[in-house]
C-alpha angles and dihedrals in degrees: 000000000000122000127194131207105219124195121202126196092251136093095286140096120238118302124210121239136176116251116218113244092242092060100038095096094044100050118088130170113278096038124122115239135178114241137162115264123170094344096312137085110254134180116244141165123253105232100170144009119213137171101204121125116272132197121271119267095041114158124244127228115248102219147309112284097196130009094214116079113238093197128048123218089256091054090052088052089051091050092052092048092050092052091053097042098044092039099235140115119283090236091061089052091049091051090055101043099043117055118232088245090070089067097032113029118205122208114244114242114238108243135147090262095043096096096045122068103206125348120242099263097145115144114250091246089062099039094092114062116226116235108266122242106281095213092050093045092052094049094048094045090052091051091050090051091050090053094215133126115268132151120213130190114206114199095205122206092215139005092247091055089048092052093047095055101072090040091059097037093056094056105124096010140073143177089100139148121200116191127201127180098231136035088235090071090055089058088055100043104035098071090048092051090044090055090058103032106023120201092352085085123077136171120236123187143125094264094070119107117252091252092051092048090053090051094048093047089051092052091050095047092047092049095241090120117039100159113071126188116190152121124280096297090060088075085080095053107147097242113157089228135004126214101170137025120184123191110193119199086013092181093064115119091216088082089072111084114217097188131092093315114044102209134145113232092206093056092044089053090057093047093047089048089053093051093044095044088237136149112255122201121194113185139176142148085233111025123210117261091240094054093046089048090053088056090053089050092050096247093112131034113237117220115196119197114262092212126043116208125214109268132205117268118256119219126186119216107203103215092198089074104022123116108237122219089185131359105287094009117097124205090236093058095045094047091051093048093050090050091055093045092051088054089057094255133131129249131201124204117195124195120160097215121087123199129047111279122007098220141016109213133184112237090206103054102007091238114159117213107244142180110274092220105037098030093221125124117278117234123226116236135186122219117233113314095331118136095218126075106253108185148352121239138192110228089203107053101009095245111161133189140165118272108268119236093213140026117286091220111034096017090232121151100219099102120165131197117227133178131031133257134178094274093054093045089052092052094048096046091049091049091051099042102027087223124127111242136199121232126202122188135118090279095056097037106045100144125073089233090058091051091049091051093048097095092052092048093046093048094047113115091221093072110070100174123039124182123194153131131246086293087073101039093047093056104040098089122195120358117327097192096267114154095184138030129186125197105202104185104028094149092062092070092050094055099055112124093247129105088225094056095106092047092048091049092049093049093047094050091045089053091051089049089054090058092062128087115260093252094045132098140234120212119199122196111210144147090211104060093159094058111126091236092063093041092052092046094049093049094040087234112147091166090060091050091048093052093049093046094047092050090057095046092047091055092053097035095240125153132325085033090052142012122247136200123190114210115200121194123187119198137151093226131057109265097168094118092047091051093047091053092045094048089055087066093061106101136179127052096326114120114211120206120188152320098229119179131211138145123272125217092273094051097257126132112268115200121192126199119182118207119197131183142139089226111079095195093053090046093053090045091054091049089048089059089063091051091049094045094057098030108139094008108142095197098048125063117196127198124182117206111195113201093001120206102187109054092182132037126227136062136259 
């Protein structure tokens, strides 16, 4: 008798079924079969065949749904590893790595754009691919020829050089996956890859329609497309074999999924490369500390650029001594921007606060208007082009209310606006310069179509001054013709309660610097001009930044000197005392920080417990105690985030 271990895309591990004798020779792991589950016939994946005796009353599979396996043996290994590492059921992993369209295909609608994947809308400055770094190309080509697993980290001089490398490396080969953090990068890269590889290239990301996903999956399974460009989910593309995996902008936090399965696409790319025996390329103009550390430890191979391009100058505006034309706008920054605009050049202002004013405070009792659920300050927003503040919003849960006429505590009428957001900056810059500006933040670009058109709008020569948040800087790929950039609230990023705050600030500013023309300049407003982040950026010295950052993490035993797991518990009641008693039972070399309590978006109590240890097994064991402790509890929901990126929830 033949038995099959079947995995369904639900919160379960594999279940064993009996295989009918007539199908035993036809079924192989990776196929989709129909089998009974909870009184209904459900599609599942065969993950294993076995011939051991099973208990009586075992259910029998109905039939084979598709004769072609949709998962290779190596992908099944990856699935099992992910379930262990991220401490979840294999069915949850399956649901995340295989699109629903694999189980339920949807016919593609016939439209004018149906046959094309993405139109050639690349800006003229990006149309010609730069020659890739010769040293990097040679090393990667040699690894591909050897057909062995190796991981490389390319510290790229520019984004355009970074994008050119996989394009040149893949000449003459295939079976490749190229990951990018945002769909916008696909719009840039896909036409360039199509020019070289034709219909062998396809795009794969969550924004595709169900019909389009079905079509793309069919092309991959049939072998018609063997070069896939996509966002983090494309790392699971059902290629029969994989020779190359590239992760562009590997430092980007968008590779960490914050949904039902908390995985990091960059780390999965390395593990899949290991299982496939493939060459893995991680690249960035500002690599992550963990990846650079892995190079120092010999796990990755560091590739330094053979040619260093001229970079924009970095100037620091010390706000302790600057003359201010408006709150948050120094005379030095505005004079420099006007000079560039008069020369017919473009200027970018970056401030990571959307809205108008960041707080509304009572001058009588100092009370700050806050969200009733989250207990964080509400931000003042203007509606459209109106000149009056229209409402107050919570950037955490989305709560909105009209602007109060008097204080919520003392009922006084002396309310003052403090802080600066993108709307206020736009008003002030337009009043100073007399020039119409363009603003890009999540308030002005709400639709996906607006986000997709952002690079074209930003790169347009008609718009001389553009103001935005990280939403803008993260989507304007390559150089958009900006000769000057100004970061107005640089210190804000450094004061986030997160041990990665300095690294994130450095990476963000390095990315903004990469958007500027080589002869341009970046001005940074700060009250901490001696901070090592600004010194490293000004001197273009990543090694100095890395040494300073590692010294601080070593002292506090933060990654990469340890592993961390963030346990989140949601409950309507206060369980702080219960958690404190329970955490005291965790022994060994696991450090326990917390619990801290806040409100989640639905008004429930959110408790955070941070586990830290240099021993991965002990760390996972400690996290497992939390899952066991509250297993079956109806009033407590537990989520385990292995290798967390975001230490705090919410948005600025």
